[in-house]
N, C-alpha and C positions, 0 to 999 in steps of 0.2 A: 615686734622682737619676740623670739619664741623664749618663753621664760618657765622655769619648773614650777609645777604647782604644789600643793601641800600634800603630805604624804598621809596625814591623820587628820581626823575632823576636829574643828576647833583650833584654839590657840596652841603654838608649839612650845612647850618649855624645855629649854636647853638646859642638859644637866653637865655636859662637857663641851669644850670649845675645841677647834680643830686638834685632832690626835692621829698618828700614823702608824699603821701596821705594815706588814710586808707588802701590801697590794694596793692599799687605799687611803686617802685622807677624809676624814668623816667627822661629823659632830654626833652626838648622843641626844636623842629626844625623849622625855619621859613619857611611857606609855604602859598600860596595863594588858596583861596576858589575854589573847584572844581577840584583841581589836583588829579590826581590819586596816590593812596599809593599801594605800591607793598609789598607783603607778604616778610619779611625778612627770613622765613624758610617755610619748607612745613609742613601742619598739618591742622587738622579740626578746624573750627570756631563753637564752641558750643553755644556762647552767644553774642546777641547784645542787645544794649538799647539805647534810645534816651535820657534817664535820665542822671544826673551826668555828664554833659558835652559831652554826644553824643559818645557812645563809642561800640568797639567789642573786643573780647578776641580770640586769637588763641592758641590752644594747639600743643606744637611743637614736632615732630615726633622724637622717640628715647630719650626723654628727659621728665624731670619732670617740665619744663619751660612753662610759660603762657606769652603770648605777649600782652600788652596792647595797642591798637591804639585808642587814646582819641581824641575827637574834631573833630570826622569823622562822615560821613552818607554815606547812598547808599552802604550798605556792601553786601556780597554775601548772600546768603539764609542761614539760620540755619543749622548748620551741614554739610556745604559743606566743602568738601576737597580741600585745595588752595597748590598749588604747589609754591615752592620759586621762586619769581620774577613774579608770577602773580598778577593781581589786587586783591585787598582784599576789597578796599572801596575807598571814596574819602574825601578830606578836606571838612569839613562843613563849611558853612559861619557862621558869628558871631550869627546871629539870630537863629541858629540850635545849636550852641555849648556852650551854657551857657552864651553867652555874652562876651566870649573873643575875642581879636585880632585871626585872623585866624593863626592857626599852627597846628602842630603835636606833641601831648603828646604821646612819645613812651617809654615804660619801660617795665620791669618784675616785677613778685612779690617780696613782701618786701624781702630784704636780699640777693638780686641778683643784680649785676651791669650791665647794658646792654653794657657799651664801652668796658667792657672784653671780649666781644664775637664777636665784628664786624671785618669784613675782614680789615686788615690794609691798603688795597688798597684804601678804600672809603676816599675821599677828606673831610675833616671837616674844617670848618672855623668860626671864631667868629662873631656871628650874632649882631644884634641891639634888644634890648631889648624893650619891649613894653613901649611907653610913654617916652623913654630917647633917647638921641642923639647916644650915644655910650655906650656899656656894658664894661666898663673898668675890672669890677669885672670878668668877663667871661674871658677876655684877659690875666689877670694876674693868674687867678687860673689855665687854662688848655692850654694858647698858649704861656707862656713865656712872656707875654706882647706884643705880636706880632701877627702874622695871622697863624703860622704854629704849628698843633696841637703837645703837647708834648706826644708822645706816652708812654715813659717811667713811665708815671703816672698811665698806664693801663695794667692789665695782658693780654696775649694772650693764652684764654682758648678756649676749645672745648665744644660747648652747648649740645653735646649728652651725655647722662649719661653713665656712665662707670659702668657696671654692674660686672665688676669682682670681685673675691673672694679668700680667701686663698686657695692656691693649683693651682690656675690657672696660665698658662704661658701667658706672655704678651710681645708683639712686641713693640718696640719704632718707632714711625712715625718722631720723631724730635730729635734734640740733647738734652739731659737733664743732670744736676748734680746730682751725689748721695752723700749723706750726713751721717755723723756719727750718726744723730739723726733726729727726726721729727720735723723739722723747719729751716727755713733760718738762722737762728743763729748758727746752728750748722756747723761743720768743712766740707768743701767742700773735699771729698776724690777721686773726679775723674769725667770723662766725659763719659756718656752713649752715645755711638754713633747711628746715624739711623741703625735701621734693627737689633740691639741687641735684644735679647730674654731674659727673666729673668721669674723665678717663685714667685709668690705673697707669703710671707711668714709669714706676718701679717699685719695688718692694717683692715680698715681704722682708722687713726688717725688725730686728730686736732692738731695743732701746740703745742710743749711743751717748746717753747722758754723760756716763763715766768717761767714756773715750774724749770727750769734748769738754771736760771740765764743767759738767752741768749738774752735779750731783750725784745720787744713786741712780742707777738703771731702775727703770719700771717695768712692769710684767707684760705690756702691751705689745702687741704686733703692728708694726707702723707701715702705712702705704704712702707712696708719692702719688697725690691725686693732682690731675691738670684740669682747671676749670676754664671759663673764656676769661682771658687776661688776668688769671690767678693761679697761682700753684702752691703747694705745700705738702707736709708731712701730716697724716691723720692716723690717730689710734683706732685700731680695729675693736670697737666695743660692740659689735653686732649691729650696728645701724647703718651698715653698706649692704646694698644687695644689687647683684648684677643685672642690668637692664639693656633694654634696645632703644631707650628713649634718646633724644639729642641732648648734647652738652649745653648746659646751660650756665649763667653766671653763679656766683658763689651765693647769691641771695635768691636763688631758685628762677630768677627771671629770665625768660628765653633770649637768646642771641640775636639781636635785631641785625639783619644783613640788609645793606643798603641796595635798593634795587639797581640793576645795570642802566648806565646811561644810554640813551638812545645815540646812534652815530650821527655825527654832526653831517648832514647833508646840505651842499651848497645850493643856493636858489636856482631854479630853472632858468637855463639859459634863455633868452629870447630869440625867436627864428631869425631875425635880421641880423642880431649881433653874432649868430652862428656863421651866417652866410659872409658878414664882413670879415670875420676870422678866416674861413676858407678861401675867401678871395684874396685877401693878404696874402696867405700862403702860396696861391697860385701866382700871383704877382712877382712874389721874390723867385719862384722858378723860371717864370717868364724872362725876368731880368737876366737871370744865369743865361739861359737859351739865347735870348737876344745878344748879349754881349759876345757869345761864340759867334752868331750868324755876321755880327758887325765886323768881326776880326777876319772873317771870311773874305766880306767884301771889300775892305780895305787892302788885303793882301793882294785881291785881283786887281784893284785900282792901281797898287802899286807896281805889279807886272806889267800892267798896261803903260804905264809911265816909263817903265825901263825898255820895252819894247820900242816905243817912240823914240827914245834917245838913242838906241842902238841903231834903229834905222836911219835916223839922221846921221850918225857918225858914220855908218856905213856907205851911205848915198854920197856924203861929202868928200869921201876918200877917193873916189873912183869918178871918172867920166862916164857920164850917162848918156845914153840916146834920148831923143825926144820922147820916145814912147815909155822910156824907164823913168823919166822924170814926171810925165804926166801920171804913170802908176803910183809912182812915190806920194805925189800929191793928193792922189785919191786916197791912198791907205793912210795918209798923215790925216787928212780931213777925217777919214772914217774913224779913227783912232781917238781924235779929238772929240768926235761927236759921242763916242762909246763912253769916253771918259767923263765927258759932261753928264752923260744919262747915269753913270754910276753915281755922280754926286748928287743927281737928283733922286735916284733910288734911295740913297741913305737918308737923304731929307725927309723923302716921303715916308720912310719906314719909321725915323723918330716921329714925325708927326701923327701917323697912325697910332704908334705905341701910346703917346701921350693922350690922343684923342679916346682910345679905348679905355686907358686907365681912368679918365675922367668921367666916362659913361658909367662906369662900374658894372659892365655887363658880365654876366658869369660865364658867357661863350666867347670873351673877346681872346682868350688864350688860344683856343682852336683857331680863331681867325688869323691871328697873328704868326701862328706856327704855318698855317696853311699859305699865307701870303709870303712869310719870309722863304719857305721851301720853294714856293712857285718862283719867286724873283731870283733866287740863287740858281735854280735849275735853269731858269732862261739865260740870265747872264753867261753861265758857263756855257750853254748851248752857243750862244752868239760867239763868245771869244773862241771855241774849240772849231766852229766853222770859218773863222777868218783864214 
């Protein structure tokens, strides 16, 4: 986290708690004239003025903050870039600082409170207010009546601006609480551990405590963060940074993705099984074709029977000559022979089909087709030639 450093060497004696003028909110720190003042952050110094108590302003890198170093002089040149810890100016004597006892008035633009951004390792002590023996008000307000600063009165914030937006992934640099709503009054639903990565789903949003009857609004900015199987609102205390890392669980453990299951492959079909299946299909086709050929033969047999009957009827109705009778008898015998042959052919066809089916020959379909075709063609030819 980016924290402000100390503006002076040694312990910092606070002689006045937060007070506000027209441009900034500041604290007063005891200091002797001529002492160097160190930049509490890195940034350019765009403005200096010997008026209004004699001061300079520093713009803080990666932030929209402005630091006011008031009751100072001998500043760096205008628009000079100063690194954190470098000398930026000196404590001005009373003759140059507007007539005040020598001290450093140090603050941020109005609405921001500088104590929330200091490195907590800096030693702060209760100082003496000008013209008084001892500043009991300071001790009671910030030091619990003693000499040790009550750090619980101040937030632990990062002064760098967080430019995250909805859709960004953020990594946590410090442990944080995740809540059911945007505000400290909402239920704490878990701890976000260092290294956890989540996705910004909604925000930024100010506290909603008062809106939902959860007490007074706090001063945090809140973001709705989604982790793996967990989501909630998190206060922006400077412990989130935009990252490209993958989303994790709330405890910073990686998301375990189950490996894809291989497709179920049926066991390889044996060659003989495949042939049997193919043969079964061919038999079904053959049955259909054989049925059609059988219908043709039956129709031919029926037609032959009708011809014989018609011939008998016709010959019985008229007187024939001996030659006609002989011819009739011959034709009748030929038709009887042909009819018997058709019966034999049908029986032979069924016999061969059954035989080929039992043998299981892969080429029996072709044989049956050829034989049926040949038989039908032969029969038709015989009938037509009569």
